[in-house]
C-alpha positions in Angstrom: 0.1 0.0 0.0 1.4 3.4 -1.1 1.8 6.2 1.6 2.3 6.2 5.3 -0.2 4.8 7.9 -0.6 6.7 11.0 -1.5 5.1 14.5 -2.8 7.0 17.3 -2.8 5.3 20.7 -5.6 5.6 23.4 -5.2 7.6 26.6 -8.0 10.1 27.1 -6.8 13.7 28.1 -3.3 12.6 27.3 -4.5 12.7 23.4 -3.7 16.4 23.3 -0.1 15.0 22.5 -1.3 13.8 19.2 -2.2 17.4 18.0 1.5 18.2 18.8 2.6 15.2 16.5 0.4 16.4 13.8 1.9 20.0 14.1 5.3 18.8 13.5 4.2 16.4 10.7 2.6 19.4 9.0 5.6 21.5 9.4 7.7 19.0 7.5 5.0 18.4 4.9 4.8 14.6 6.1 1.2 14.9 6.9 0.4 14.9 3.0 1.9 11.5 2.8 -0.4 9.9 5.3 -3.1 8.0 3.6 -4.7 6.0 6.4 -5.3 6.4 10.1 -6.0 3.7 12.9 -6.7 4.9 16.5 -8.3 3.6 19.8 -10.5 5.8 22.3 -9.1 9.3 22.0 -6.6 8.1 19.3 -9.8 7.4 17.1 -11.3 10.8 17.8 -7.9 12.4 16.9 -7.9 10.0 13.9 -11.1 11.4 12.5 -9.8 15.0 13.0 -6.7 14.2 11.2 -8.6 12.5 8.3 -10.8 15.7 8.1 -7.4 17.6 7.4 -7.9 20.7 9.3 -5.2 21.2 11.8 -6.6 24.4 13.3 -10.1 22.8 14.1 -8.3 20.0 15.9 -6.0 22.3 17.9 -9.1 24.4 18.8 -10.9 21.4 20.1 -8.0 20.5 22.5 -7.4 24.0 23.6 -11.1 24.7 24.4 -11.8 21.3 26.1 -12.9 21.2 29.7 -13.3 18.5 32.2 -16.7 19.9 32.9 -17.9 19.4 29.4 -16.4 15.9 29.0 -17.0 14.6 32.4 -20.4 15.3 33.8 -20.6 13.4 37.0 -23.4 12.0 39.2 -21.3 11.4 42.5 -24.1 8.9 43.6 -24.2 6.9 40.3 -20.2 6.6 40.3 -20.3 5.6 44.2 -22.9 2.9 43.2 -20.8 1.5 40.3 -17.6 1.6 42.2 -19.0 -0.3 45.0 -20.5 -2.7 42.8 -17.3 -3.2 41.2 -15.6 -3.9 44.3 -18.4 -6.3 45.6 -15.9 -9.3 45.4 -13.7 -7.6 48.2 -14.6 -7.7 51.8 -16.5 -4.9 53.3 -13.5 -3.3 54.9 -11.5 -3.6 51.7 -14.3 -2.1 49.7 -14.8 1.0 51.8 -11.0 1.6 52.0 -10.8 1.6 48.1 -14.1 3.2 47.2 -14.5 5.9 49.7 -11.3 7.9 48.8 -12.1 7.5 45.3 -15.8 8.8 45.6 -14.5 11.7 47.8 -12.0 12.8 45.2 -14.7 12.7 42.4 -17.1 14.5 44.5 -14.6 17.3 45.3 -13.4 17.8 41.7 -16.6 17.5 39.6 -19.8 19.5 40.3 -22.1 18.4 37.3 -24.7 15.7 37.2 -23.4 12.6 35.5 -20.7 11.2 33.3 -22.6 11.4 30.1 -21.3 11.7 26.4 -23.1 15.0 25.7 -19.7 16.8 25.6 -18.1 14.5 23.1 -21.2 14.7 21.0 -21.0 18.4 20.9 -17.4 18.4 19.9 -18.2 15.7 17.2 -21.3 17.8 15.8 -19.5 21.2 16.0 -16.1 20.3 14.9 -16.3 17.2 12.4 -17.7 16.9 8.9 -18.7 13.3 9.3 -20.0 13.0 5.8 -16.8 14.3 4.5 -14.6 11.8 6.5 -16.8 8.9 5.6 -16.2 9.6 1.9 -12.8 11.4 1.5 -11.1 7.9 0.6 -8.8 7.8 3.6 -9.3 4.5 5.6 -9.8 5.5 9.3 -10.1 2.6 12.0 -11.5 2.9 15.4 -10.9 -0.1 17.7 -13.5 -1.3 20.3 -13.9 -4.2 22.4 -17.0 -6.4 22.4 -18.5 -7.5 25.6 -18.9 -9.8 27.3 -16.8 -12.0 24.8 -13.9 -9.5 24.8 -13.2 -9.5 21.1 -11.4 -6.6 19.4 -13.2 -5.1 16.5 -11.7 -2.5 14.2 -14.4 -0.6 12.4 -13.4 1.4 9.2 -15.7 4.6 9.1 -15.3 4.8 5.3 -18.9 4.6 3.8 -20.6 4.7 7.1 -23.5 6.9 8.1 -22.8 10.0 10.5 -24.8 8.5 13.3 -23.1 5.1 13.0 -19.6 6.9 13.1 -21.0 8.6 16.3 -21.7 5.4 17.9 -18.4 4.0 17.1 -16.5 6.9 18.5 -18.6 6.7 21.7 -17.9 2.9 21.8 -14.2 3.1 21.4 -13.9 5.6 24.4 -16.5 4.0 26.7 -14.1 3.5 29.5 -15.8 1.0 32.1 -17.4 2.3 35.2 -16.8 5.8 33.7 -19.0 5.8 30.7 -22.0 3.4 29.5 -21.1 0.7 27.0 -22.5 1.4 23.5 -24.7 -1.0 21.6 -24.0 -1.3 17.5 -26.1 -3.6 15.5 -27.1 -5.4 18.8 -23.7 -5.9 20.0 -22.1 -4.2 23.2 -18.8 -2.4 22.9 -16.6 -0.5 25.2 -13.2 1.1 25.1 -10.9 -0.7 22.7 -7.9 0.0 24.9 -8.7 -2.2 27.8 -5.3 -4.0 28.9 -4.9 -7.6 27.9 -8.0 -7.9 25.9 -8.0 -4.7 23.9 -5.5 -3.1 21.4 -4.5 0.5 22.5 -1.9 0.8 19.9 -3.9 -0.5 16.7 -1.1 -1.1 14.1 -2.8 -4.3 12.8 -5.6 -2.7 10.8 -3.1 -0.8 8.8 -0.4 -3.6 8.5 -3.4 -5.9 7.3 -4.3 -3.3 4.7 -0.7 -3.6 3.4 1.0 -0.6 4.8 4.8 -1.1 4.9 5.6 2.4 6.6 3.6 3.1 9.8 4.2 5.9 12.1 3.0 5.4 15.7 2.1 8.0 18.1 2.2 6.8 21.8 0.8 8.2 24.9 2.9 6.2 27.2 6.4 5.3 27.6 5.2 1.6 28.5 3.4 1.0 25.2 6.5 0.5 22.9 5.8 -2.1 20.2 7.9 -5.2 19.4 8.3 -4.4 15.6 9.1 -8.0 15.0 5.4 -8.7 15.2 5.0 -7.0 11.9 7.6 -8.4 9.5 8.3 -6.4 6.4 6.9 -3.2 7.8 9.0 -0.1 8.9 7.5 1.1 12.2 8.6 4.5 13.3 7.7 5.0 17.0 7.1 8.5 18.6 7.3 8.0 22.4 6.7 10.6 25.0 9.9 11.7 26.5 8.0 12.5 29.8 5.5 10.5 31.7 2.0 11.9 30.7 0.2 10.8 33.9 -1.9 8.2 35.4 -5.8 8.1 35.4 -6.6 11.1 37.4 -3.7 13.5 36.2 -3.5 12.0 32.7 -6.5 10.1 31.3 -9.0 12.3 33.0 -7.1 15.7 32.5 -9.2 17.6 30.4 -7.7 20.9 31.2 -6.6 23.8 28.9 -3.1 23.9 30.7 -2.5 20.1 30.3 -3.6 20.3 26.7 -1.1 23.1 25.9 1.6 21.2 27.7 1.1 17.9 25.8 0.6 19.6 22.4 4.1 21.1 22.8 5.6 17.9 24.1 4.2 16.2 21.2 5.5 18.6 18.8 9.1 18.7 20.3 9.3 14.9 20.4 8.1 14.5 16.8 10.7 17.2 15.6 13.3 15.1 17.2 12.3 12.0 15.2 11.7 13.8 12.0 14.6 16.3 11.7 17.4 13.6 11.3 15.3 11.9 8.7 14.5 14.9 6.9 18.1 16.1 7.0 19.2 12.6 5.8 16.6 13.0 2.9 17.9 16.4 2.1 21.6 14.9 1.8 20.2 12.1 -0.3 18.2 14.5 -2.4 21.3 16.8 -3.1 23.2 13.5 -4.1 20.4 12.7 -6.5 20.4 15.9 -7.9 24.2 16.0 -8.4 24.2 12.5 -10.0 21.2 13.8 -12.3 23.4 16.8 -13.2 26.4 14.5 -14.0 24.4 12.4 -16.3 22.7 15.2 -17.9 26.1 17.0 -18.5 27.5 13.6 -19.9 24.6 13.4 -22.2 25.0 17.1 -23.4 28.7 16.4 -24.0 27.9 13.1 -26.1 25.6 15.2 -28.0 28.0 17.8 -28.7 30.7 15.4 -29.6 28.4 13.4 -32.1 27.4 16.9 -33.6 31.2 17.9 -34.0 32.0 14.4 -35.7 28.8 14.9 -38.0 30.3 18.4 -39.0 33.7 17.0 -39.5 32.2 14.4 -41.7 30.2 16.9 -43.7 33.3 19.1 -44.2 35.4 16.1 -45.3 32.6 15.0 -47.8 32.6 18.7 -49.1 36.3 18.9 -49.6 36.4 15.6 -51.3 33.8 16.7 -53.7 35.9 19.7 -54.7 39.1 17.6 -55.2 40.6 17.8 -51.7 41.7 14.6 -50.0 42.0 14.5 -46.2 44.1 12.0 -44.5 42.8 10.0 -41.7 39.1 9.5 -40.7 
């Protein structure tokens, strides 16, 4: 498959890092060579934004995002879900684990419930779903089917806007935090669940035939074993700094956090691309020099042939009038 495939890892609020990666790719003109995208969770949302091709819109989404419009919390509902999830522990263990979590959530989020309204608003206001479904750029979103725990990579090409919305909600449906999403009668949750999911979904692009794949991680622990993809060149962009855990990373939907991560993504990508670009420039200059040498040799041969023809014409003319020339 011609072109470069782009893989965007999952990671909630840490996804602002991807926008910095895109900024660097755009600066080097490398974004124009990317012809397919694959993402999980927030990586899928950013993948759709990338497929749309408008960097400014994507940057504005992240710089204007807030935890209030993404995380609308009903403390009582979360408390019930947390306690239900810990039902297998003893009462003392459950209280020890659940009460601090509930207290933290209650002190940081004032709204009603963890709903998907904020994400739906972002999709409706910032993404032309009809365009990304018909622009010819394969764009995959990985979800996890429950309860069987099978991975499913949806290619949104050719899909309706409502179906794309459902897929974007499903791939980011973090258990306990958000409700599972039903698509065609099947329940799906966040595709990046450890062990069972695929938070760095290279496989959809590899299976499509891509031989050059750029991977933008959101964690230093998610580096891939490239031997799993024989014949492909995998270029991995890894955050040089830790991007945070659940509360200060995945659930960090703040403007300050987004600005910091965009800058880090930009700087980390520049460090990867600049040596490749410089090498490409040197190779390009060598190629141009070789072309010039070949061209000069061709011109020289043309001139030499022309001189030989002129000499032969002159010889024939002199012979015609009675002069005899020695030699050829």
